[in-house]
PASEBA-1860 file (N, C-alpha, C; in nm, 3 decimals):
! residues 207
1> MNILILAP> 0.277/-1.750/2.087/0.324/-1.735/1.938/0.321/-1.596/1.900 ~ 0.432/-1.554/1.835/0.451/-1.424/1.790/0.448/-1.428/1.631 ~ 0.360/-1.372/1.571/0.329/-1.373/1.422/0.338/-1.239/1.382 ~ 0.413/-1.231/1.256/0.455/-1.122/1.186/0.383/-1.136/1.050 ~ 0.306/-1.028/1.019/0.232/-1.031/0.873/0.314/-0.896/0.809 ~ 0.368/-0.951/0.664/0.419/-0.838/0.605/0.329/-0.808/0.473 ~ 0.295/-0.690/0.465/0.183/-0.664/0.364/0.271/-0.553/0.279 ~ 0.284/-0.560/0.166/0.368/-0.458/0.070/0.280/-0.350/0.092
9> HPDDGEFG> 0.134/-0.370/0.072/0.054/-0.235/0.075/-0.070/-0.283/0.175 ~ -0.126/-0.186/0.237/-0.227/-0.206/0.323/-0.337/-0.278/0.240 ~ -0.398/-0.368/0.311/-0.496/-0.442/0.269/-0.447/-0.593/0.203 ~ -0.324/-0.600/0.162/-0.245/-0.728/0.120/-0.270/-0.833/0.234 ~ -0.266/-0.813/0.357/-0.272/-0.903/0.446/-0.399/-0.949/0.481 ~ -0.501/-0.856/0.481/-0.634/-0.879/0.497/-0.699/-0.979/0.377 ~ -0.674/-0.930/0.248/-0.715/-1.028/0.147/-0.652/-1.146/0.150 ~ -0.504/-1.163/0.186/-0.446/-1.292/0.180/-0.476/-1.379/0.271
17> CGASIKKW> -0.499/-1.328/0.394/-0.510/-1.419/0.528/-0.577/-1.369/0.622 ~ -0.703/-1.281/0.618/-0.762/-1.206/0.704/-0.812/-1.304/0.816 ~ -0.879/-1.405/0.772/-0.943/-1.487/0.846/-0.836/-1.576/0.949 ~ -0.730/-1.620/0.878/-0.637/-1.683/0.962/-0.577/-1.582/1.074 ~ -0.551/-1.465/1.019/-0.512/-1.362/1.148/-0.621/-1.360/1.247 ~ -0.746/-1.358/1.236/-0.844/-1.357/1.327/-0.825/-1.490/1.394 ~ -0.819/-1.596/1.346/-0.813/-1.717/1.419/-0.684/-1.708/1.523 ~ -0.578/-1.686/1.468/-0.459/-1.677/1.540/-0.462/-1.597/1.651
25> SDDGATIH> -0.532/-1.468/1.623/-0.551/-1.370/1.739/-0.643/-1.431/1.832 ~ -0.747/-1.510/1.797/-0.838/-1.567/1.897/-0.763/-1.669/1.985 ~ -0.664/-1.733/1.922/-0.587/-1.836/1.987/-0.480/-1.781/2.087 ~ -0.475/-1.653/2.090/-0.384/-1.595/2.177/-0.266/-1.550/2.117 ~ -0.231/-1.537/1.993/-0.107/-1.506/1.953/-0.093/-1.339/1.943 ~ 0.019/-1.304/1.944/0.064/-1.175/1.933/0.105/-1.151/1.788 ~ 0.023/-1.042/1.712/0.045/-1.036/1.580/0.079/-0.913/1.567 ~ 0.204/-0.863/1.483/0.232/-0.737/1.435/0.222/-0.733/1.287
33> YLAFSPCR> 0.181/-0.626/1.227/0.125/-0.610/1.080/0.230/-0.499/1.049 ~ 0.317/-0.530/0.952/0.383/-0.438/0.882/0.331/-0.395/0.731 ~ 0.321/-0.261/0.703/0.265/-0.236/0.565/0.362/-0.119/0.511 ~ 0.404/-0.149/0.397/0.537/-0.082/0.359/0.512/0.041/0.267 ~ 0.386/0.077/0.212/0.353/0.194/0.132/0.203/0.229/0.141 ~ 0.177/0.346/0.169/0.073/0.411/0.158/-0.002/0.435/0.014 ~ 0.078/0.398/-0.076/0.041/0.377/-0.220/-0.040/0.502/-0.261 ~ 0.018/0.630/-0.237/-0.021/0.765/-0.275/-0.069/0.767/-0.432
41> KSIPNGFD> 0.023/0.711/-0.521/0.004/0.729/-0.662/-0.140/0.662/-0.702 ~ -0.183/0.535/-0.615/-0.302/0.481/-0.650/-0.431/0.515/-0.586 ~ -0.421/0.607/-0.510/-0.553/0.654/-0.422/-0.635/0.724/-0.534 ~ -0.777/0.674/-0.547/-0.869/0.743/-0.623/-0.887/0.883/-0.571 ~ -0.932/0.979/-0.671/-0.976/1.116/-0.653/-1.073/1.122/-0.542 ~ -1.070/1.223/-0.456/-1.163/1.231/-0.360/-1.134/1.193/-0.219 ~ -1.014/1.110/-0.227/-0.961/1.041/-0.090/-0.828/1.110/-0.040 ~ -0.812/1.112/0.087/-0.685/1.176/0.135/-0.573/1.075/0.098
49> KDILFTEL> -0.455/1.126/0.061/-0.339/1.026/-0.001/-0.286/0.949/0.103 ~ -0.326/0.958/0.242/-0.283/0.854/0.343/-0.401/0.790/0.386 ~ -0.506/0.775/0.308/-0.629/0.705/0.342/-0.610/0.547/0.391 ~ -0.512/0.503/0.307/-0.492/0.351/0.313/-0.456/0.317/0.471 ~ -0.359/0.400/0.524/-0.313/0.376/0.655/-0.436/0.404/0.748 ~ -0.521/0.495/0.741/-0.631/0.501/0.826/-0.706/0.372/0.822 ~ -0.754/0.339/0.686/-0.823/0.227/0.660/-0.760/0.086/0.730 ~ -0.621/0.069/0.722/-0.553/-0.033/0.785/-0.567/-0.036/0.919
57> KNACVHLG> -0.589/0.066/0.995/-0.600/0.090/1.146/-0.740/0.022/1.176 ~ -0.833/0.097/1.094/-0.964/0.045/1.116/-0.990/-0.120/1.093 ~ -0.942/-0.167/0.986/-0.932/-0.300/0.941/-0.892/-0.372/1.065 ~ -0.762/-0.369/1.100/-0.701/-0.428/1.240/-0.782/-0.468/1.325 ~ -0.890/-0.366/1.367/-0.983/-0.390/1.476/-1.051/-0.498/1.463 ~ -1.082/-0.534/1.359/-1.184/-0.652/1.339/-1.095/-0.786/1.348 ~ -0.972/-0.768/1.325/-0.894/-0.892/1.326/-0.812/-0.928/1.445 ~ -0.837/-0.829/1.549/-0.749/-0.845/1.686/-0.633/-0.801/1.705
65> IQSENIHT> -0.575/-0.720/1.613/-0.464/-0.672/1.609/-0.450/-0.532/1.679 ~ -0.370/-0.524/1.786/-0.354/-0.380/1.861/-0.296/-0.281/1.773 ~ -0.340/-0.166/1.795/-0.297/-0.055/1.713/-0.152/-0.030/1.747 ~ -0.109/-0.060/1.867/0.031/-0.057/1.866/0.129/-0.130/1.808 ~ 0.080/-0.251/1.727/0.133/-0.371/1.672/0.124/-0.326/1.511 ~ 0.068/-0.200/1.461/0.078/-0.172/1.339/0.190/-0.091/1.304 ~ 0.266/-0.136/1.212/0.387/-0.059/1.175/0.393/-0.012/1.024 ~ 0.398/0.114/0.992/0.415/0.157/0.862/0.520/0.231/0.798
73> FDYPVREF> 0.558/0.211/0.684/0.674/0.263/0.614/0.617/0.353/0.491 ~ 0.691/0.433/0.429/0.678/0.516/0.329/0.745/0.498/0.192 ~ 0.751/0.374/0.160/0.817/0.349/0.031/0.702/0.372/-0.091 ~ 0.749/0.413/-0.191/0.668/0.465/-0.312/0.607/0.329/-0.380 ~ 0.483/0.317/-0.400/0.413/0.202/-0.462/0.454/0.153/-0.594 ~ 0.475/0.044/-0.618/0.561/-0.021/-0.763/0.687/0.039/-0.795 ~ 0.759/0.054/-0.670/0.904/0.089/-0.691/0.981/0.050/-0.563 ~ 0.937/-0.077/-0.520/1.004/-0.127/-0.411/1.149/-0.198/-0.467
81> PKYRQEIL> 1.161/-0.229/-0.591/1.288/-0.281/-0.641/1.418/-0.199/-0.615 ~ 1.359/-0.066/-0.620/1.474/0.048/-0.624/1.523/0.063/-0.482 ~ 1.447/0.000/-0.390/1.484/0.030/-0.233/1.472/-0.106/-0.149 ~ 1.516/-0.181/-0.225/1.536/-0.334/-0.173/1.637/-0.353/-0.045 ~ 1.736/-0.287/-0.055/1.843/-0.298/0.068/1.777/-0.207/0.198 ~ 1.712/-0.085/0.170/1.646/-0.009/0.264/1.524/-0.107/0.329 ~ 1.449/-0.181/0.262/1.340/-0.249/0.291/1.416/-0.380/0.404 ~ 1.524/-0.441/0.332/1.581/-0.549/0.406/1.628/-0.492/0.540
89> EDLIAFRK> 1.688/-0.388/0.553/1.739/-0.322/0.684/1.623/-0.293/0.778 ~ 1.506/-0.229/0.706/1.385/-0.214/0.798/1.342/-0.350/0.876 ~ 1.346/-0.460/0.802/1.304/-0.579/0.831/1.423/-0.639/0.954 ~ 1.544/-0.645/0.921/1.643/-0.672/1.018/1.624/-0.596/1.158 ~ 1.617/-0.475/1.144/1.595/-0.381/1.232/1.461/-0.437/1.328 ~ 1.354/-0.466/1.269/1.227/-0.512/1.340/1.270/-0.661/1.413 ~ 1.330/-0.734/1.343/1.373/-0.860/1.394/1.461/-0.835/1.526 ~ 1.544/-0.742/1.530/1.641/-0.738/1.629/1.565/-0.665/1.741
97> KFEKVDLV> 1.484/-0.574/1.718/1.392/-0.509/1.813/1.290/-0.616/1.893 ~ 1.243/-0.705/1.813/1.149/-0.788/1.882/1.200/-0.936/1.919 ~ 1.312/-0.972/1.858/1.393/-1.071/1.880/1.304/-1.207/1.835 ~ 1.221/-1.254/1.906/1.147/-1.375/1.892/1.026/-1.378/1.795 ~ 1.042/-1.407/1.671/0.915/-1.399/1.563/0.913/-1.562/1.533 ~ 0.815/-1.626/1.568/0.774/-1.765/1.546/0.724/-1.784/1.404 ~ 0.650/-1.704/1.334/0.586/-1.714/1.195/0.579/-1.583/1.136 ~ 0.636/-1.578/1.013/0.619/-1.470/0.925/0.536/-1.515/0.794
105> VLPNSTDV> 0.426/-1.444/0.784/0.357/-1.447/0.678/0.356/-1.340/0.549 ~ 0.385/-1.369/0.440/0.414/-1.288/0.341/0.375/-1.319/0.211 ~ 0.390/-1.222/0.114/0.341/-1.277/-0.028/0.408/-1.422/-0.071 ~ 0.329/-1.498/-0.162/0.379/-1.622/-0.201/0.491/-1.601/-0.305 ~ 0.561/-1.704/-0.331/0.705/-1.698/-0.422/0.658/-1.655/-0.566 ~ 0.529/-1.692/-0.605/0.492/-1.676/-0.748/0.401/-1.549/-0.768 ~ 0.392/-1.484/-0.683/0.314/-1.348/-0.696/0.388/-1.241/-0.809 ~ 0.317/-1.200/-0.896/0.380/-1.132/-1.000/0.408/-0.983/-0.977
113> HQDHQVIH> 0.351/-0.948/-0.877/0.358/-0.790/-0.851/0.516/-0.770/-0.805 ~ 0.576/-0.656/-0.838/0.719/-0.643/-0.816/0.754/-0.606/-0.693 ~ 0.639/-0.530/-0.615/0.669/-0.495/-0.468/0.633/-0.627/-0.403 ~ 0.542/-0.705/-0.424/0.520/-0.820/-0.344/0.631/-0.912/-0.355 ~ 0.710/-0.930/-0.489/0.821/-1.008/-0.500/0.942/-0.952/-0.402 ~ 0.961/-0.835/-0.398/1.066/-0.764/-0.297/1.044/-0.814/-0.169 ~ 0.908/-0.797/-0.106/0.878/-0.830/0.041/0.884/-0.987/0.064 ~ 0.860/-1.061/-0.045/0.879/-1.203/-0.016/1.027/-1.237/-0.013
121> QEGIRAFK> 1.106/-1.193/-0.095/1.249/-1.226/-0.102/1.308/-1.159/0.009 ~ 1.298/-1.043/0.049/1.361/-0.976/0.141/1.316/-1.021/0.287 ~ 1.170/-1.053/0.300/1.128/-1.106/0.396/1.194/-1.244/0.441 ~ 1.218/-1.337/0.353/1.272/-1.464/0.388/1.429/-1.452/0.421 ~ 1.502/-1.333/0.342/1.643/-1.303/0.395/1.635/-1.273/0.546 ~ 1.549/-1.184/0.591/1.553/-1.131/0.728/1.498/-1.246/0.842 ~ 1.424/-1.324/0.805/1.354/-1.405/0.891/1.379/-1.552/0.851 ~ 1.491/-1.595/0.813/1.525/-1.721/0.747/1.498/-1.819/0.857
129> HSSILGYE> 1.519/-1.789/0.987/1.532/-1.872/1.082/1.387/-1.918/1.167 ~ 1.287/-1.832/1.104/1.150/-1.854/1.141/1.083/-1.943/1.041 ~ 0.960/-1.999/1.102/0.848/-2.049/1.009/0.810/-1.943/0.926 ~ 0.792/-1.980/0.789/0.751/-1.886/0.687/0.649/-1.934/0.602 ~ 0.508/-1.868/0.586/0.400/-1.905/0.491/0.391/-1.774/0.390 ~ 0.352/-1.825/0.272/0.338/-1.744/0.165/0.158/-1.740/0.141 ~ 0.101/-1.625/0.157/-0.037/-1.607/0.138/-0.086/-1.585/0.011 ~ -0.207/-1.605/-0.025/-0.253/-1.625/-0.183/-0.329/-1.505/-0.193
137> LVWNNLSF> -0.291/-1.438/-0.322/-0.365/-1.326/-0.383/-0.398/-1.363/-0.529 ~ -0.503/-1.427/-0.547/-0.529/-1.524/-0.659/-0.510/-1.425/-0.791 ~ -0.531/-1.288/-0.795/-0.542/-1.211/-0.913/-0.373/-1.166/-0.941 ~ -0.280/-1.200/-0.852/-0.156/-1.185/-0.886/-0.069/-1.313/-0.898 ~ -0.139/-1.436/-0.928/-0.084/-1.557/-0.939/-0.115/-1.624/-1.054 ~ -0.021/-1.676/-1.148/-0.035/-1.773/-1.262/-0.041/-1.906/-1.220 ~ 0.024/-1.919/-1.110/0.038/-2.058/-1.051/0.048/-2.052/-0.864 ~ 0.005/-2.131/-0.811/0.009/-2.115/-0.661/0.013/-2.261/-0.605
145> TSNYHTKL> 0.112/-2.306/-0.510/0.133/-2.412/-0.429/0.038/-2.403/-0.295 ~ -0.066/-2.455/-0.293/-0.149/-2.453/-0.166/-0.118/-2.589/-0.083 ~ -0.019/-2.581/-0.010/0.027/-2.698/0.066/0.023/-2.692/0.203 ~ -0.036/-2.582/0.257/-0.067/-2.533/0.392/-0.194/-2.454/0.423 ~ -0.271/-2.524/0.497/-0.427/-2.456/0.498/-0.456/-2.441/0.642 ~ -0.512/-2.328/0.677/-0.587/-2.321/0.805/-0.741/-2.339/0.788 ~ -0.793/-2.407/0.899/-0.934/-2.434/0.899/-1.018/-2.314/0.960 ~ -1.114/-2.285/0.896/-1.208/-2.165/0.940/-1.318/-2.174/0.990
153> NSEQLDAK> -1.387/-2.100/1.079/-1.512/-2.105/1.095/-1.586/-1.971/1.020 ~ -1.718/-1.982/1.014/-1.785/-1.862/0.951/-1.757/-1.719/1.021 ~ -1.744/-1.714/1.168/-1.723/-1.587/1.218/-1.581/-1.541/1.179 ~ -1.500/-1.614/1.156/-1.349/-1.556/1.130/-1.347/-1.531/0.980 ~ -1.447/-1.580/0.907/-1.451/-1.520/0.763/-1.532/-1.401/0.749 ~ -1.629/-1.395/0.839/-1.683/-1.262/0.861/-1.608/-1.144/0.898 ~ -1.510/-1.191/1.010/-1.418/-1.086/1.048/-1.337/-1.041/0.919 ~ -1.279/-1.133/0.846/-1.213/-1.103/0.728/-1.299/-1.021/0.643
161> WSAISEYK> -1.415/-1.039/0.608/-1.491/-0.950/0.535/-1.510/-0.813/0.571 ~ -1.543/-0.797/0.728/-1.550/-0.674/0.789/-1.409/-0.587/0.782 ~ -1.304/-0.654/0.789/-1.194/-0.594/0.772/-1.177/-0.534/0.630 ~ -1.174/-0.603/0.530/-1.179/-0.577/0.396/-1.272/-0.446/0.372 ~ -1.383/-0.468/0.424/-1.487/-0.373/0.410/-1.449/-0.209/0.457 ~ -1.336/-0.209/0.542/-1.299/-0.082/0.579/-1.236/-0.009/0.481 ~ -1.170/-0.073/0.369/-1.112/-0.017/0.284/-1.212/0.048/0.162 ~ -1.280/0.157/0.216/-1.358/0.224/0.133/-1.287/0.277/-0.020
169> SQGFRNYK> -1.168/0.314/0.000/-1.100/0.369/-0.126/-1.075/0.278/-0.204 ~ -1.077/0.128/-0.183/-1.049/0.033/-0.273/-1.176/-0.037/-0.342 ~ -1.288/0.023/-0.338/-1.424/-0.017/-0.382/-1.420/-0.053/-0.528 ~ -1.312/0.006/-0.595/-1.317/-0.011/-0.743/-1.258/-0.165/-0.781 ~ -1.190/-0.219/-0.674/-1.127/-0.341/-0.704/-1.248/-0.468/-0.720 ~ -1.225/-0.549/-0.859/-1.333/-0.626/-0.864/-1.325/-0.747/-0.786 ~ -1.199/-0.772/-0.713/-1.187/-0.888/-0.614/-1.237/-0.846/-0.476 ~ -1.288/-0.722/-0.460/-1.336/-0.673/-0.335/-1.489/-0.715/-0.336
177> SKSFIEGL> -1.530/-0.835/-0.303/-1.654/-0.883/-0.318/-1.670/-0.987/-0.221 ~ -1.762/-0.994/-0.141/-1.788/-1.097/-0.018/-1.807/-1.234/-0.110 ~ -1.875/-1.238/-0.192/-1.910/-1.366/-0.259/-1.778/-1.433/-0.311 ~ -1.680/-1.354/-0.342/-1.570/-1.398/-0.409/-1.479/-1.453/-0.288 ~ -1.476/-1.382/-0.159/-1.407/-1.406/-0.055/-1.447/-1.537/-0.013 ~ -1.567/-1.548/0.013/-1.644/-1.676/0.055/-1.627/-1.784/-0.037 ~ -1.637/-1.764/-0.185/-1.630/-1.868/-0.259/-1.459/-1.929/-0.258 ~ -1.376/-1.848/-0.251/-1.240/-1.899/-0.235/-1.220/-1.983/-0.106
185> ARVRGTQI> -1.271/-1.920/0.001/-1.279/-1.980/0.123/-1.330/-2.133/0.121 ~ -1.431/-2.140/0.048/-1.493/-2.283/0.021/-1.414/-2.369/-0.073 ~ -1.362/-2.309/-0.137/-1.261/-2.396/-0.239/-1.152/-2.457/-0.145 ~ -1.087/-2.368/-0.078/-0.980/-2.409/0.010/-1.027/-2.509/0.118 ~ -1.138/-2.489/0.158/-1.190/-2.582/0.244/-1.216/-2.720/0.208 ~ -1.260/-2.729/0.073/-1.302/-2.836/0.019/-1.175/-2.931/0.009 ~ -1.073/-2.848/-0.014/-0.941/-2.923/-0.037/-0.885/-3.003/0.086 ~ -0.939/-2.973/0.196/-0.903/-3.019/0.329/-1.024/-3.094/0.392
193> GSEFAEAF> -1.140/-3.103/0.344/-1.260/-3.142/0.403/-1.314/-3.081/0.503 ~ -1.304/-2.934/0.504/-1.363/-2.847/0.586/-1.440/-2.729/0.507 ~ -1.534/-2.676/0.584/-1.633/-2.588/0.519/-1.561/-2.461/0.449 ~ -1.488/-2.392/0.546/-1.383/-2.289/0.493/-1.239/-2.307/0.524 ~ -1.175/-2.241/0.449/-0.995/-2.242/0.464/-0.944/-2.132/0.410 ~ -0.822/-2.107/0.445/-0.731/-2.021/0.372/-0.618/-2.104/0.338 ~ -0.547/-2.072/0.215/-0.455/-2.185/0.178/-0.313/-2.099/0.165 ~ -0.187/-2.139/0.185/-0.070/-2.082/0.199/0.027/-2.188/0.119
201> ELIRWVN> 0.133/-2.112/0.079/0.244/-2.173/0.031/0.345/-2.202/0.158 ~ 0.383/-2.325/0.187/0.465/-2.339/0.292/0.602/-2.348/0.251 ~ 0.677/-2.249/0.300/0.804/-2.199/0.267/0.901/-2.274/0.372 ~ 0.875/-2.241/0.485/0.965/-2.301/0.599/0.877/-2.322/0.719 ~ 0.909/-2.453/0.764/0.854/-2.480/0.906/0.949/-2.509/1.011 ~ 0.953/-2.428/1.117/1.052/-2.462/1.211/0.950/-2.501/1.344 ~ 0.997/-2.635/1.406/0.900/-2.682/1.520/1.008/-2.736/1.605
END
């Protein structure tokens, strides 16, 4: 299975579905991770302006993503709507290069961040013939349809936290909390009678 993670910014994939990425990797999937911005305008003082891309590479080690499968772009944070067509063309170029993409995982349809909305919309346009899931970032959602879940074990959840912990530059985020990550996984697990889970919006399923 070939899986594509679309992250507007480095760490979105880890927060949204890091444990599922680890599960899919453990099951033998080939996973590519696309991150679209180094977010230079948002980097705290004292850090290199490209630190997020370095942290992304370190995070992916914990999730089983090969370094050659990390693909980064240089769009300015919070300005994706200006570059909608260029982003779509990058996605289409990736699709043509790798041909077979079974599953695309991207921000969900009700994520309020402008960059996330662009990646959601253009991701669907580029990969409309693949299965598509929308991952959950609760701080960006006023509502969320959780109609697809992946069951997780504690090792996969630990791998998610290890990946998130690589983002030292994001220590000021109030949602960068192990108890929060575990608590949400327990809530989503309870919905399906499991100890832990991650929830997604099922956008399209091709079988």
